[in-house]
Structure formats: C-alpha cells, structure tokens
matplotlib code that plots the C-alpha trace (Angstrom):
import matplotlib.pyplot as plt

x = [-60.9, -59.1, -57.4, -56.2, -54.7, -52.9, -51.5, -50.4, -48.6, -46.8, -45.8, -44.3, -42.5, -41.0, -39.9, -38.1, -36.4, -35.3, -33.7, -31.8, -30.6, -29.6, -27.6, -25.9, -25.1, -23.4, -21.4, -20.3, -19.2, -17.2, -15.5, -14.9, -12.7, -10.4, -10.4, -9.6, -6.6, -5.3, -5.6, -3.8, -1.0, -0.6, -0.3, 3.1, 4.8, 3.3, 4.4, 7.9, 8.2, 7.0, 9.5, 12.5, 11.6, 11.2, 14.7, 16.4, 14.6, 16.6, 15.8, 18.8, 17.6, 14.0, 15.3, 16.7, 13.7, 10.6, 8.3, 9.2, 9.0, 6.0, 5.0, 3.7, 0.0, -1.1, -1.5, 2.2, 3.6, 3.0, 1.4, -2.2, -3.4, -4.1, -5.3, -7.9, -8.2, -11.6, -12.0, -15.5, -17.1, -18.5, -21.7, -24.3, -26.5, -23.9, -25.9, -24.3, -20.8, -20.4, -22.4, -20.1, -17.0, -18.5, -19.4, -15.8, -14.5, -16.7, -15.6, -12.0, -12.5, -14.2, -11.4, -8.7, -10.7, -10.9, -7.1, -7.0, -6.3, -7.9, -8.7, -8.2, -10.5, -9.3, -12.1, -11.6, -15.0, -18.2, -20.3, -18.1, -17.5, -21.2, -22.1, -19.6, -20.4, -24.1, -23.0, -21.2, -17.7, -14.9, -12.8, -9.1, -9.2, -11.9, -11.1, -13.9, -11.8, -10.1, -13.1, -12.8, -9.4, -7.0, -3.4, -0.1, -0.2, -3.5, -2.1, 1.1, -1.0, -3.0, -0.1, 2.8, 1.5, 0.7, 4.2, 5.7, 3.4, 4.1, 7.9, 7.8, 5.9, 2.6, 0.7, 0.6, -0.8, -2.4, -5.1, -6.6, -10.3, -10.7, -12.6, -10.7, -11.3, -11.6, -14.1, -17.0, -19.2, -16.8, -15.8, -15.5, -14.3, -10.9, -9.0, -5.3, -2.5, -0.1, 1.9, 3.9, 5.1, 4.8, 7.9, 7.9, 6.6, 9.7, 12.0, 9.8, 9.9, 13.6, 15.2, 18.2, 20.6, 21.7, 25.3, 27.2, 30.3, 31.9, 33.4, 35.7, 36.7, 33.2, 31.7, 28.8, 27.4, 26.2, 23.6, 22.4, 19.6, 19.1, 16.3, 16.5, 16.6, 18.0, 21.3, 21.3, 24.1, 23.2, 24.4, 25.1, 23.7, 20.6, 19.9, 19.9, 17.7, 15.2, 15.1, 13.8, 11.7, 9.6, 7.8, 7.4, 5.8, 3.3, 2.3, 1.9, -0.3, -2.6, -2.6, -3.3, -6.2, -7.6, -7.5, -9.0, -11.8, -12.5, -12.7, -14.8, -17.2, -17.8, -18.2, -20.8, -22.6, -22.8, -24.2, -26.7, -27.9, -28.2, -30.3, -32.4, -32.9, -33.9, -36.4, -37.8, -38.4, -40.3, -42.4, -43.2, -44.3, -46.6, -48.0, -48.7, -50.4, -52.6, -53.4, -54.3, -56.6, -58.4, -58.7, -60.0, -62.6, -63.6, -64.1, -66.1, -68.3, -68.9, -69.8, -72.2, -73.9, -74.3, -75.7, -78.0, -79.2, -79.9, -81.8, -83.9, -84.8, -85.8, -87.9]
y = [49.9, 52.2, 54.0, 50.7, 49.7, 53.0, 52.5, 49.0, 50.3, 53.0, 50.4, 48.2, 51.2, 52.2, 48.7, 48.4, 51.8, 50.7, 47.6, 49.7, 52.2, 49.4, 47.7, 51.0, 51.5, 48.1, 48.7, 52.1, 50.6, 47.9, 50.5, 52.9, 50.4, 50.1, 53.8, 54.5, 52.1, 54.1, 57.4, 55.8, 54.6, 58.0, 60.1, 58.9, 59.4, 62.9, 63.8, 62.5, 64.6, 67.7, 67.1, 66.6, 69.8, 71.6, 70.4, 71.4, 74.7, 78.0, 81.5, 81.4, 78.2, 79.5, 82.3, 79.7, 77.5, 78.8, 76.4, 78.1, 81.6, 83.7, 85.7, 89.3, 90.0, 90.9, 94.6, 94.6, 93.0, 89.4, 86.7, 87.4, 83.8, 81.4, 77.8, 76.0, 72.2, 71.0, 67.4, 65.9, 62.5, 61.1, 60.0, 61.6, 60.2, 61.3, 64.0, 67.5, 66.1, 67.5, 70.7, 71.6, 71.1, 73.3, 76.0, 76.0, 76.2, 79.2, 81.0, 80.4, 81.5, 84.7, 85.5, 85.0, 87.2, 89.9, 89.9, 90.5, 86.9, 85.2, 81.8, 78.6, 75.8, 72.2, 69.8, 66.2, 64.5, 64.6, 66.5, 69.5, 69.6, 69.4, 72.2, 74.7, 73.8, 74.5, 77.9, 78.4, 78.5, 77.1, 74.4, 74.2, 70.5, 67.9, 64.5, 62.0, 58.9, 59.0, 57.5, 56.3, 54.6, 57.3, 56.5, 58.4, 58.5, 60.3, 62.9, 63.3, 63.9, 66.7, 68.3, 68.2, 70.9, 73.1, 72.7, 73.7, 76.7, 77.9, 77.5, 79.4, 82.3, 81.8, 81.1, 83.0, 80.2, 76.8, 75.8, 72.4, 72.0, 68.6, 66.9, 66.3, 62.8, 63.0, 60.2, 58.7, 61.3, 64.3, 65.1, 68.9, 70.6, 72.3, 74.7, 73.9, 76.1, 73.6, 76.2, 78.0, 75.4, 77.1, 77.5, 75.7, 77.9, 77.7, 78.4, 81.2, 82.9, 82.4, 82.4, 80.6, 78.8, 75.3, 74.8, 72.7, 70.6, 69.1, 65.6, 66.4, 62.9, 61.5, 64.6, 64.6, 67.3, 66.9, 69.6, 70.5, 72.9, 74.4, 72.5, 69.5, 66.1, 64.3, 64.7, 64.2, 63.1, 64.8, 63.6, 65.4, 68.6, 70.2, 72.1, 68.9, 67.1, 70.0, 70.1, 66.6, 66.7, 69.9, 68.6, 65.2, 67.0, 68.8, 65.7, 63.9, 66.7, 66.2, 62.4, 62.7, 65.0, 62.5, 59.6, 61.6, 62.9, 59.3, 58.1, 61.1, 60.3, 56.8, 58.0, 60.6, 58.1, 55.6, 58.2, 59.4, 55.9, 54.9, 58.0, 57.1, 53.5, 54.7, 57.2, 54.6, 52.4, 55.2, 55.9, 52.2, 52.0, 55.0, 53.6, 50.2, 51.7, 53.8, 50.8, 48.7, 51.4, 51.8, 48.1, 47.7, 50.5, 48.8, 45.5, 47.1, 48.8, 45.6, 43.8, 46.6, 46.4, 42.6, 42.9, 45.7, 43.6, 40.6, 42.6, 44.1, 40.7, 39.5, 42.5]
z = [32.4, 29.9, 32.7, 34.2, 30.9, 30.7, 34.2, 33.4, 30.2, 32.3, 34.8, 32.1, 30.6, 33.9, 34.7, 31.3, 31.9, 35.3, 33.9, 31.4, 34.1, 36.4, 33.7, 32.8, 36.5, 36.7, 33.5, 34.7, 38.0, 36.2, 34.0, 36.9, 38.6, 35.6, 35.0, 38.6, 38.4, 35.4, 37.4, 40.4, 38.1, 36.4, 39.5, 40.9, 37.6, 37.2, 40.7, 40.1, 37.0, 38.8, 41.7, 39.4, 37.5, 40.8, 41.9, 38.6, 38.2, 38.5, 37.3, 35.0, 33.4, 33.1, 30.7, 28.3, 27.9, 26.0, 27.8, 31.2, 29.9, 30.7, 27.6, 28.0, 27.4, 23.8, 24.7, 25.8, 22.7, 23.5, 21.3, 20.3, 20.5, 23.3, 23.3, 25.4, 25.4, 26.4, 27.5, 27.5, 27.0, 23.8, 25.5, 27.7, 30.5, 33.1, 34.9, 34.8, 34.0, 30.5, 31.1, 34.0, 31.9, 29.1, 31.6, 32.9, 29.3, 28.5, 31.7, 30.7, 27.1, 28.3, 30.7, 28.0, 25.6, 28.1, 28.4, 24.6, 23.4, 20.3, 21.7, 19.7, 21.0, 20.9, 21.5, 22.7, 23.1, 21.2, 23.7, 24.0, 20.2, 19.5, 21.9, 20.5, 16.9, 17.8, 18.9, 15.6, 17.1, 14.8, 16.4, 16.0, 16.7, 16.8, 18.3, 19.0, 18.8, 22.2, 24.1, 27.7, 27.3, 26.5, 25.8, 25.9, 22.1, 22.2, 24.6, 22.4, 19.3, 21.1, 23.0, 20.5, 18.0, 21.0, 22.5, 19.1, 18.7, 22.2, 21.8, 18.6, 20.2, 18.4, 21.6, 24.9, 27.0, 26.9, 29.3, 29.9, 31.0, 32.6, 35.3, 38.5, 39.9, 43.7, 44.1, 42.3, 43.9, 43.5, 39.9, 39.8, 36.6, 36.7, 34.5, 34.5, 33.0, 31.3, 29.2, 30.3, 32.8, 36.1, 38.2, 41.5, 44.3, 46.5, 43.7, 42.4, 45.8, 46.6, 43.2, 44.7, 42.4, 43.4, 44.4, 41.8, 42.2, 39.1, 38.8, 36.0, 34.9, 34.9, 33.3, 35.8, 38.0, 41.5, 42.4, 45.8, 46.6, 50.0, 51.7, 49.3, 50.8, 47.7, 45.8, 42.0, 39.8, 36.5, 33.1, 30.9, 32.5, 34.0, 30.8, 28.7, 31.2, 31.3, 27.5, 27.5, 30.6, 29.9, 26.8, 28.5, 31.5, 29.3, 27.4, 30.7, 32.0, 29.0, 29.5, 33.2, 32.4, 29.9, 32.3, 35.2, 32.9, 31.8, 35.4, 36.4, 33.5, 34.7, 38.3, 37.2, 35.0, 37.8, 40.2, 37.6, 36.7, 40.4, 41.0, 37.9, 39.1, 42.6, 41.1, 38.8, 41.9, 43.6, 40.5, 40.2, 43.8, 43.3, 40.0, 41.5, 44.5, 42.3, 40.1, 43.1, 44.5, 41.2, 40.7, 44.3, 43.6, 40.4, 42.1, 44.9, 42.4, 40.5, 43.8, 44.7, 41.3, 41.6, 45.1, 44.0, 41.0, 43.1, 45.6, 42.8, 41.5, 44.9, 45.6]

ax = plt.figure().add_subplot(projection="3d")
ax.plot(x, y, z, "-o")
ax.set_aspect("equal")
plt.show()
C-alpha cells in the first residue's frame, strides 16, 4: 500500500510538471513567431548597408577611416586591449543554448589572449554574466535589462562606447558572440568580428578604385565600379557617406545579433520544453503501467487470501 501511494504521488508530480512544460512550450512558440518576424525585418536592412559599403569601399578610403583600419597586433605596436560582447538570455530552461554561447565566448577570449590582447568582456544577459562572475572575471559591462525584445537603442548603448574606443586606438578588435538563427531547431553560436569593419571580399582582392565623373553644377558624383550593376549619385561625397554609414553598420550588427539571439532563445526553449513534455509522457506511461501491475498483484493476493480463508472455514 505504501509503495502504491508513492507511485500515485510520483504520477501526480510528473503530471503537474508536464502541464508546466507544455505551457512553456506554447508560450515559447508564440514568442518565437514575433521574434522571427523581427529577425526577418532586420536582415534586408543589414544586407543593404553591407552592399552600399561594399560599393563605396576603396583602399584609399579605407586608410582614412579608423573603423576600416586593421590595427597591428600588440607585439607589433598595436593596441593591447580587445573587446568581446557576449549575448545570452536572462532565463534558463533552454537546453544547451546558453552553455554553447559561453563556450564560444571562452574560446574567443582564449584565442585573443594568445595573440597578446587583454580582453574586456561585455555581458548582455543574466546567464553569461552570472557564469563569468562565478569564475571571478570582472565584466566591463553588465546589461540584464535588454530581455527578449531588444531595440535599436539597446544596441546603440552597447556599441557606441566601443566604436569610440576603437576609433581612438584603445581597442584592437571587437567581437560579437551571438546565436545565429537558422531555424527553431538550428541555433548555433557564432563569433562575428564587427570592428574593424571588414573590407568587401571583391574589393579586398582587386583593390580597384571606382571611376568618378563629376556633375559640377549639381555638386554630385556618379561612381561606377567595374562589375557593379547599379549607379549611385552621391551627395556630398563617398567620404561623407561612409563617415555616417560605418558607425550605423556596427550598431546595426549589434542589433541584428540581439534579435537573432532572442529568436534563437525562444526556438531553443520551445525545443527543450517539447522534449521535456514528451519525456514526461513516457515516464507517466511507465509509472501508470507499474502502478496498475502492482495494484493488480495486490488485488490477486487479496482474492487468494479470501478464497483460502473460506476454504479453511469449510474444511
């Protein structure tokens, strides 16, 4: 009897747990749709920024903008500090989502330290901050107020001090550790170099300078690059446009990382809660089968005792 009561208690406990995990799965599914819409909306803008910078880039211009300049390593006279931005979630129950991001951050930090850098760690998300504080590592930034609905203002607040530090020569590089949202089932961690802004591959290889023709009265420039399919009328100049676009590109890269990480978190949590719900169902089936067998054995034993007692009275 005592064992049956224990089984019934375990069955009720697993049933309650399954209700919770099922509810969390439904909530994550609902939030995932909205987060996925934000990712879809952010990608075309980021791609347009990248394409415009690729079309405007020339080696001559790269020498004039600190955000495009590749600093030398510390042992060759370059800056001694580098920055790593780690994006994690504020909540757990998402499988290995946060632990994978933390592992990627540790790998990147170790790689930078081997190159001679002193790494400043910028944490966005409670889980990543808590882990490195447990290790005793001092954080250059702790932000736990972003949540799963990041905004462009959040990205600006994180990126702007790093842009200024890199432009002034205090930082040698800035890396962003984020989750890449491929699908709800595929959310791998990724380390993305956001500073210096990498030169477009084609321009980097060819180093060709666009042909320019001036329209004197209008004060505009029409630039054509070999292989380009679009002509741009630039006002006032490519230098002035790049000066505005490069910081915007970095801030947008941080914002895109935030929205992709938020969407990946919901996808990972939905997957983890679905697996937990399915496992709870399997455990319930096993517990109920065990309970029914024990109950049947107990009833059989009671019937046998009654029959044996009746036979003894008759005999």
